[in-house]
C-alpha positions in Angstrom: -25.3 219.9 127.2 -22.5 217.6 128.5 -19.8 218.6 131.1 -17.1 219.2 128.1 -19.4 221.7 126.0 -20.3 223.8 129.2 -16.4 224.0 129.6 -16.1 225.0 126.0 -18.9 227.3 126.8 -17.2 228.9 129.2 -14.6 229.9 127.3 -16.2 231.8 125.0 -18.2 233.6 127.7 -15.2 234.6 129.7 -14.2 236.6 126.6 -15.9 239.3 126.9 -14.5 239.7 130.2 -11.2 239.4 128.9 -11.4 242.3 126.6 -12.7 244.5 129.1 -9.9 244.2 131.4 -7.3 244.9 129.4 -9.1 247.7 126.8 -9.9 249.5 130.7 -6.6 250.6 132.5 -7.5 253.7 133.4 -10.6 252.5 135.5 -9.7 249.2 137.1 -6.5 248.6 138.6 -4.6 246.2 137.2 -6.2 245.4 135.2 -3.8 243.0 132.8 -3.2 240.6 136.2 -6.9 240.2 135.8 -7.0 239.6 132.4 -4.2 237.8 132.7 -6.5 236.2 134.8 -9.2 235.4 132.7 -7.2 234.4 129.8 -5.4 231.9 132.0 -8.6 230.4 133.5 -10.3 230.4 129.4 -7.0 228.9 128.1 -7.8 225.8 131.4 -10.2 224.9 129.9 -9.5 224.2 126.0 -7.3 221.9 128.0 -10.3 220.2 130.2 -12.6 220.2 128.0 -11.3 217.9 125.2 -9.9 215.5 127.6 -13.3 215.0 129.8 -15.3 214.2 126.5 -12.9 211.8 125.2 -12.6 209.9 128.5 -16.2 209.6 129.2 -16.9 209.2 125.3 -19.2 212.9 125.4 -17.4 213.2 122.6 -19.8 215.4 119.8 -20.5 217.0 117.0 -21.1 220.7 118.9 -18.1 220.0 121.0 -15.6 219.3 117.6 -17.1 222.4 116.1 -17.4 225.0 119.0 -14.0 224.3 120.6 -11.8 225.5 117.9 -14.9 228.3 117.6 -14.1 228.8 120.8 -10.1 229.1 120.4 -10.7 231.3 117.5 -12.5 234.0 119.2 -10.1 234.0 122.6 -7.3 234.3 120.5 -8.6 236.5 118.0 -9.5 238.7 120.8 -6.2 238.6 122.3 -4.8 239.7 119.0 -7.4 242.7 118.7 -6.8 244.2 122.0 -3.2 243.7 121.5 -3.0 245.4 118.3 -5.2 248.6 120.2 -2.4 248.3 123.1 0.2 248.9 120.8 1.6 245.1 121.6 1.3 243.2 118.8 1.5 244.7 114.9 -1.7 245.1 112.4 -0.6 242.5 110.2 0.3 239.4 112.2 -3.3 240.0 113.8 -4.6 240.2 110.6 -3.2 237.3 109.3 -3.6 235.2 111.9 -7.9 236.2 111.6 -7.6 235.5 108.0 -6.1 231.8 108.4 -9.1 231.9 111.2 -11.5 232.5 108.8 -10.2 230.1 106.3 -10.3 226.9 108.4 -13.8 227.8 109.4 -14.8 228.2 105.8 -13.1 224.5 105.3 -14.8 223.6 108.2 -18.6 224.5 107.0 -17.9 223.7 103.7 -17.0 219.9 105.4 -20.3 220.2 107.7 -22.5 221.3 104.5 -21.9 219.0 102.1 -23.0 215.5 101.4 -21.2 212.8 103.8 -21.9 216.8 106.6 -18.5 215.8 107.3 -17.0 217.4 111.1 -13.5 218.1 110.8 -11.7 218.3 114.1 -8.4 219.6 114.9 -5.5 218.4 113.2 -1.9 218.2 114.9 -0.9 221.4 113.6 -3.9 223.3 113.8 -3.5 222.2 118.3 -0.3 223.4 118.0 -1.1 226.0 116.6 -4.0 227.0 118.9 -1.3 226.2 121.9 1.2 228.3 120.8 -0.6 231.3 120.5 -2.1 230.6 123.8 1.4 230.4 125.3 2.6 234.0 123.2 -0.8 235.7 124.5 -0.1 234.3 128.4 3.9 235.3 128.3 3.1 238.8 126.3 0.1 239.3 129.2 2.8 238.7 131.9 5.6 240.6 130.1 3.3 243.8 130.7 1.9 243.0 134.4 5.6 242.9 135.1 6.5 246.3 133.3 3.2 247.8 135.1 4.5 246.6 138.5 8.1 247.7 137.8 8.9 244.5 138.1 11.1 245.0 135.1 12.0 248.0 133.1 10.8 248.1 129.3 13.7 250.0 128.9 16.2 247.6 129.9 15.1 244.8 129.0 13.6 243.5 125.3 9.7 243.0 126.0 8.7 244.6 122.9 11.3 242.4 120.9 10.5 238.8 122.8 7.0 239.9 121.8 7.5 240.1 118.6 9.7 237.2 118.3 6.7 235.2 119.0 3.8 236.4 117.6 6.1 235.9 114.2 6.0 232.1 116.0 2.2 232.1 116.1 1.8 233.3 112.3 4.6 230.7 111.0 2.8 227.8 112.6 -1.1 229.8 111.7 0.5 229.7 108.6 1.5 225.9 108.5 -1.6 225.0 109.9 -3.9 226.9 107.8 -2.2 225.8 104.7 -2.5 222.1 105.9 -6.5 222.1 106.1 -6.5 223.6 102.7 -4.0 220.9 101.3 -5.8 218.1 103.3 -9.4 219.0 102.2 -8.2 220.1 98.9 -10.5 217.5 96.8 -13.3 218.2 99.5 -13.1 222.0 98.2 -12.9 221.6 94.4 -16.1 219.2 94.5 -18.2 221.6 96.7 
């Protein structure tokens, strides 16, 4: 396994620890800060794995498949935690999750087709991922600042900002999902 794929795998391995810190406020001091640091570390692996793979000619079908899957696992885990904590509406998380399953389904159909096509992320998918990861990061930072009493949640519109960011991510998610399905409609029709 090459370095790029190891970084992608590390992103998946960090997810359970991120969830642990997100949902254990009662017995881990500064749990959201630790969760944010893990999320940042996982997000950084997303920045570097692809660059390393392309620069060093390490692009593999495994990496093309695992990289977007690792992103999905990280983002969906964060959104589920946000719903549990009341920071995100369930419908938004469900819509983003549904898109992720739909695109993964398209990828599986392509991989199982006669041509054994491996679909890499397109620009819309990358934009959606970057937007969602930025949204998760900003929401985490806002809640850390509230917990540290740096900002007052009653005076500062934390939930409104969170909602707007989530809605932007939902819009980009829907656009990218429709684009994937549209781009591969002939393959879907034939399979």
